[in-house]
C-alpha positions as semicolon CSV with decimal commas, in nm:
position;residue;x (nm);y (nm);z (nm)
1;X;0,301;1,698;-3,432
2;X;0,332;1,850;-3,181
3;X;0,612;1,717;-2,846
4;X;0,420;1,447;-2,633
5;X;0,660;1,554;-2,341
6;X;0,775;1,948;-2,315
7;X;1,094;2,081;-2,123
8;X;1,045;2,407;-1,911
9;X;1,275;2,557;-1,689
10;X;1,168;2,783;-1,421
11;X;1,511;2,937;-1,274
12;X;1,661;2,656;-1,088
13;X;1,408;2,393;-1,127
14;X;1,344;2,158;-1,458
15;X;0,928;2,145;-1,511
16;X;0,915;1,789;-1,685
17;X;0,529;1,783;-1,889
18;X;0,387;1,476;-2,063
19;X;0,194;1,702;-2,251
20;X;-0,122;1,437;-2,341
21;X;-0,427;1,602;-2,171
22;X;-0,582;1,438;-2,502
23;X;-0,519;1,099;-2,397
24;X;-0,507;1,139;-2,033
25;X;-0,127;1,271;-2,044
26;X;-0,158;0,842;-2,103
27;X;0,238;0,698;-2,214
28;X;0,276;0,649;-2,549
29;X;0,611;0,492;-2,723
30;X;0,714;0,824;-2,831
31;X;0,669;1,016;-2,475
32;X;0,853;0,739;-2,322
33;X;1,108;0,813;-2,531
34;X;1,073;1,156;-2,431
35;X;1,135;1,150;-2,070
36;X;1,420;0,941;-2,158
37;X;1,573;1,216;-2,335
38;X;1,567;1,543;-2,115
39;X;1,667;1,308;-1,870
40;X;1,988;1,283;-2,067
41;X;1,995;1,647;-2,132
42;X;1,933;1,721;-1,788
43;X;2,205;1,502;-1,606
44;X;2,463;1,715;-1,869
45;X;2,285;2,141;-1,705
46;X;2,481;2,239;-1,347
47;X;2,224;2,454;-1,287
48;X;1,947;2,225;-1,205
49;X;1,851;2,213;-0,800
50;X;1,569;1,996;-0,926
51;X;1,360;1,885;-1,144
52;X;0,947;1,796;-1,171
53;X;0,766;1,563;-1,339
54;X;0,348;1,673;-1,413
55;X;0,087;1,613;-1,650
56;X;-0,054;1,857;-1,898
57;X;-0,404;1,975;-1,795
58;X;-0,591;1,865;-1,443
59;X;-0,728;1,557;-1,464
60;X;-0,462;1,362;-1,517
61;X;-0,056;1,304;-1,431
62;X;-0,039;1,008;-1,629
63;X;-0,342;0,733;-1,636
64;X;-0,070;0,485;-1,749
65;X;-0,009;0,297;-2,074
66;X;-0,164;0,423;-2,422
67;X;-0,431;0,149;-2,400
68;X;-0,522;0,267;-2,759
69;X;-0,172;0,225;-2,906
70;X;-0,094;-0,052;-2,655
71;X;-0,377;-0,272;-2,881
72;X;-0,162;-0,277;-3,244
73;X;0,129;-0,413;-3,015
74;X;0,327;-0,784;-3,024
75;X;0,465;-0,964;-2,716
76;X;0,757;-0,919;-2,854
77;X;0,659;-0,521;-2,881
78;X;0,519;-0,459;-2,545
79;X;0,833;-0,684;-2,368
80;X;1,091;-0,396;-2,540
81;X;0,818;-0,115;-2,449
82;X;0,896;-0,331;-2,102
83;X;1,281;-0,230;-2,128
84;X;1,267;0,064;-2,256
85;X;0,990;0,179;-1,917
86;X;1,311;0,079;-1,766
87;X;1,612;0,306;-1,933
88;X;1,423;0,605;-1,933
89;X;1,290;0,637;-1,668
90;X;1,613;0,543;-1,464
91;X;1,760;0,866;-1,470
92;X;1,426;1,004;-1,220
93;X;1,582;0,811;-0,980
94;X;1,962;0,820;-1,003
95;X;2,001;1,227;-1,099
96;X;2,235;1,396;-0,942
97;X;1,915;1,637;-0,819
98;X;1,588;1,558;-0,629
99;X;1,237;1,476;-0,857
100;X;0,929;1,546;-0,781
101;X;0,601;1,377;-0,909
102;X;0,336;1,693;-0,963
103;X;0,039;1,416;-0,907
104;X;-0,241;1,682;-1,095
105;X;-0,479;1,449;-1,115
106;X;-0,528;1,072;-1,185
107;X;-0,189;0,848;-1,177
108;X;-0,288;0,503;-1,275
109;X;-0,159;0,190;-1,399
110;X;0,218;0,283;-1,532
111;X;0,139;0,679;-1,485
112;X;0,172;0,607;-1,043
113;X;0,488;0,361;-1,160
114;X;0,640;0,675;-1,292
115;X;0,564;0,921;-1,016
116;X;0,701;0,657;-0,805
117;X;1,047;0,621;-0,999
118;X;1,053;0,987;-0,841
119;X;1,271;1,079;-0,510
120;X;0,939;1,291;-0,404
121;X;0,525;1,246;-0,482
122;X;0,271;1,633;-0,449
123;X;-0,064;1,512;-0,474
124;X;-0,423;1,717;-0,575
125;X;-0,670;1,656;-0,348
126;X;-0,866;1,530;-0,635
127;X;-0,597;1,302;-0,747
128;X;-0,677;0,921;-0,723
129;X;-0,371;0,638;-0,758
130;X;-0,430;0,283;-0,880
131;X;-0,243;-0,015;-0,981
132;X;-0,493;-0,220;-1,222
133;X;-0,288;-0,425;-1,349
134;X;-0,385;-0,718;-1,250
135;X;-0,759;-0,707;-1,339
136;X;-0,643;-0,652;-1,680
137;X;-0,486;-0,950;-1,704
138;X;-0,123;-0,862;-1,648
139;X;0,128;-0,755;-1,332
140;X;0,284;-0,396;-1,346
141;X;0,514;-0,420;-1,570
142;X;0,739;-0,030;-1,504
143;X;0,901;-0,095;-1,116
144;X;0,580;-0,097;-0,913
145;X;0,611;-0,468;-0,786
146;X;0,936;-0,325;-0,650
147;X;0,924;0,019;-0,566
148;X;0,556;-0,010;-0,440
149;X;0,676;-0,228;-0,088
150;X;0,996;-0,071;-0,053
151;X;0,787;0,296;-0,029
152;X;0,480;0,212;0,189
153;X;0,554;-0,175;0,310
154;X;0,535;-0,520;0,178
155;X;0,199;-0,619;0,289
156;X;0,039;-0,248;0,144
157;X;0,160;-0,275;-0,155
158;X;-0,038;-0,703;-0,146
159;X;-0,359;-0,569;-0,084
160;X;-0,314;-0,250;-0,333
161;X;-0,197;-0,462;-0,594
162;X;-0,427;-0,759;-0,604
163;X;-0,736;-0,547;-0,550
164;X;-0,652;-0,224;-0,765
165;X;-0,765;-0,046;-0,512
166;X;-0,753;0,327;-0,650
167;X;-0,613;0,530;-0,323
168;X;-0,754;0,931;-0,231
169;X;-0,516;1,152;-0,143
170;X;-0,560;1,135;0,135
171;X;-0,516;0,835;0,183
172;X;-0,193;0,810;-0,032
173;X;-0,134;1,057;0,223
174;X;-0,193;0,835;0,510
175;X;0,056;0,538;0,358
176;X;0,287;0,746;0,323
177;X;0,257;0,728;-0,088
178;X;0,291;1,073;-0,146
179;X;0,480;1,331;0,111
180;X;0,173;1,651;0,065
181;X;-0,142;1,742;-0,024
182;X;-0,186;2,103;-0,238
183;X;-0,345;2,315;-0,041
184;X;-0,693;2,340;-0,234
185;X;-0,775;2,556;-0,476
186;X;-0,344;2,607;-0,539
187;X;-0,279;2,411;-0,847
188;X;0,002;2,134;-0,824
189;X;0,255;2,245;-1,002
190;X;0,241;2,620;-0,838
191;X;0,224;2,447;-0,495
192;X;0,533;2,216;-0,608
193;X;0,741;2,521;-0,736
194;X;0,700;2,680;-0,382
195;X;0,766;2,407;-0,206
196;X;1,121;2,343;-0,323
197;X;1,236;2,710;-0,297
198;X;1,461;2,583;-0,029
199;X;1,597;2,304;-0,269
200;X;1,652;2,608;-0,519
201;X;1,853;2,861;-0,301
202;X;1,997;2,546;-0,125
203;X;2,360;2,461;-0,144
204;X;2,430;2,253;-0,423
205;X;2,652;2,034;-0,333
206;X;2,524;1,919;0,018
207;X;2,248;1,838;-0,101
208;X;2,333;1,601;-0,405
209;X;2,591;1,458;-0,106
210;X;2,269;1,451;0,112
211;X;2,088;1,243;-0,193
212;X;2,335;1,027;-0,238
213;X;2,437;0,942;0,120
214;X;2,031;0,884;0,139
215;X;1,975;0,666;-0,141
216;X;2,223;0,417;-0,067
217;X;2,137;0,350;0,262
218;X;1,891;0,072;0,109
219;X;2,145;-0,102;-0,031
220;X;2,442;-0,060;0,237
221;X;2,489;-0,233;0,560
222;X;2,459;0,011;0,833
223;X;2,885;0,036;0,893
224;X;2,921;0,161;0,560
225;X;2,670;0,385;0,543
226;X;2,841;0,541;0,795
227;X;3,089;0,529;0,609
228;X;2,979;0,642;0,298
229;X;2,795;0,947;0,488
230;X;3,130;1,058;0,630
231;X;3,310;1,084;0,287
232;X;3,047;1,258;0,140
233;X;3,026;1,501;0,510
234;X;3,393;1,577;0,402
235;X;3,339;1,661;0,053
236;X;3,121;1,895;0,220
237;X;3,318;2,072;0,430
238;X;3,559;2,143;0,188
239;X;3,329;2,344;-0,002
240;X;3,316;2,676;-0,017
241;X;2,966;2,697;0,009
242;X;3,044;2,610;0,388
243;X;3,225;2,883;0,370
244;X;2,937;3,073;0,254
245;X;2,699;2,993;0,539
246;X;2,956;3,006;0,796
247;X;2,972;3,397;0,729
248;X;2,583;3,398;0,713
249;X;2,524;3,307;0,994
250;X;2,706;3,519;1,166
251;X;2,718;3,792;0,962
252;X;2,320;3,770;0,986
253;X;2,243;3,763;0,660
254;X;2,059;3,436;0,394
255;X;2,393;3,307;0,215
256;X;2,444;3,292;-0,120
257;X;2,566;2,928;-0,235
258;X;2,785;2,891;-0,574
259;X;2,770;2,545;-0,624
260;X;3,183;2,505;-0,487
């Protein structure tokens, strides 16, 4: 049997593909575990500057839980799966490199929750996004009730979760749920990779520091956040990359960063 999730490398960018197009890239237990294992692999790779998560084909990023598999699960099995969502997806929100969901089609239920774990979301024009769980007698169980209001506000999150409304890519962009829409006719993945070139070619130490500071902002007071920012700035100040940036500016050339 083929692996449910595959890992590719595009230079400094890791590409994680949910490879279950025949099941709309639905999240089986094996797929959830595979995503976590890939995250552990990437955490030890200092050459990764960014990670893109997408689905196989052009119809679905991820249609959510594999309901065919879920049908045979006991309540305890489902509770265990909810724990796996939390443990195996956590790296997407805490890695040293930015993570981007390339929404190449529908992102429903657990699929949208998976995308919400990422730092950024780029969507194909035909993408549809929704959290339909309350219509099935449950609630989003992979972080949706927590991450969505933090991203778009409580009132909007309540509306989307309780009405189960499907959002077009344009509506999702207007709400701030996605950051960018792929130009019509372009591959969502390829367009996403193009937009990540500045990250792939940027200064790794500065990027890691900025990402760490931004993520910390929501859980710190302003004063603590400013102190944290200053400490991280100090790390950048001592780097060889900073010296390279200044030299490149003076010499009117493009800097070549080494992550030192």
